[in-house]
C-alpha positions in Angstrom: 46.6 9.7 -34.8 49.8 7.8 -33.8 50.0 4.9 -31.4 51.2 7.1 -28.5 48.3 9.6 -29.0 45.8 6.9 -29.4 46.9 5.2 -26.1 46.7 9.0 -24.2 43.2 9.3 -25.6 42.2 6.0 -24.5 43.6 6.6 -21.1 41.8 9.9 -20.7 38.4 8.5 -22.0 38.8 5.4 -19.4 39.9 7.8 -16.5 36.7 10.0 -17.4 34.4 6.8 -17.9 35.6 5.1 -14.5 35.2 8.5 -12.7 31.7 9.0 -14.2 31.0 5.4 -13.1 31.8 5.7 -9.8 29.8 8.8 -9.4 26.8 7.2 -11.0 26.7 3.7 -10.0 25.9 4.5 -6.3 23.2 6.8 -7.6 21.8 4.1 -9.6 22.1 1.6 -7.2 20.1 3.7 -4.5 17.5 4.5 -7.2 17.1 0.9 -8.1 16.8 -0.2 -4.6 14.0 2.4 -4.0 11.9 1.4 -6.7 12.2 -2.4 -5.7 11.4 -1.1 -1.9 8.2 0.9 -3.3 7.3 -2.1 -5.4 7.4 -4.6 -2.1 5.6 -2.0 -0.1 2.8 -1.5 -2.7 2.6 -5.4 -2.8 2.4 -5.7 0.9 -0.6 -2.7 0.9 -2.2 -5.0 -1.8 -2.8 -7.6 0.6 -3.7 -5.4 3.5 -6.5 -3.5 1.3 -7.8 -7.1 0.3 -7.7 -8.3 3.8 -9.9 -5.0 4.9 -12.3 -5.6 1.9 -13.0 -8.9 3.0 -13.4 -8.2 6.6 -15.8 -5.4 5.6 -17.8 -7.6 3.4 -18.0 -10.1 5.9 -19.2 -7.3 8.5 -21.7 -6.2 6.1 -23.0 -10.0 5.7 -23.5 -10.3 9.2 -25.2 -6.7 9.7 -27.6 -8.0 6.8 -28.4 -11.4 8.7 -28.8 -9.5 12.1 -31.3 -7.1 10.2 -33.3 -9.9 8.6 -33.6 -11.5 11.8 -34.8 -8.5 13.9 -37.2 -7.9 11.1 -38.4 -11.4 11.0 -38.7 -12.0 14.6 -40.5 -8.6 15.5 -37.4 -8.1 17.9 -37.1 -4.6 16.1 -40.3 -3.3 17.8 -38.7 -4.5 21.2 -35.7 -2.5 20.3 -37.6 0.6 19.2 -39.8 0.5 22.5 -37.0 0.1 24.6 -34.9 3.0 22.7 -37.8 5.2 23.0 -38.2 4.3 27.0 -34.6 5.2 27.3 -35.0 8.5 25.3 -37.9 9.6 27.5 -36.3 8.6 30.8 -33.1 10.6 30.0 -34.9 13.9 29.1 
């Protein structure tokens, strides 16, 4: 291959690669941005899930404390009596 032929081939290959690069680069950037965005969203969701779990755990602890208090103080008997009275009056 002569110097002129090599220059022509090089120019053609360079033009093709530039064209391919111009078409692929925006798509690759878009995909990369999408992946990074999803990763950030997942991190934010993980924080939210941890907060929800924490609040549910505290609510469960509170509910257990209330039940222990009711059982220990016989308040449950008064509550049951009140509920029975209410159900009788509504029928």
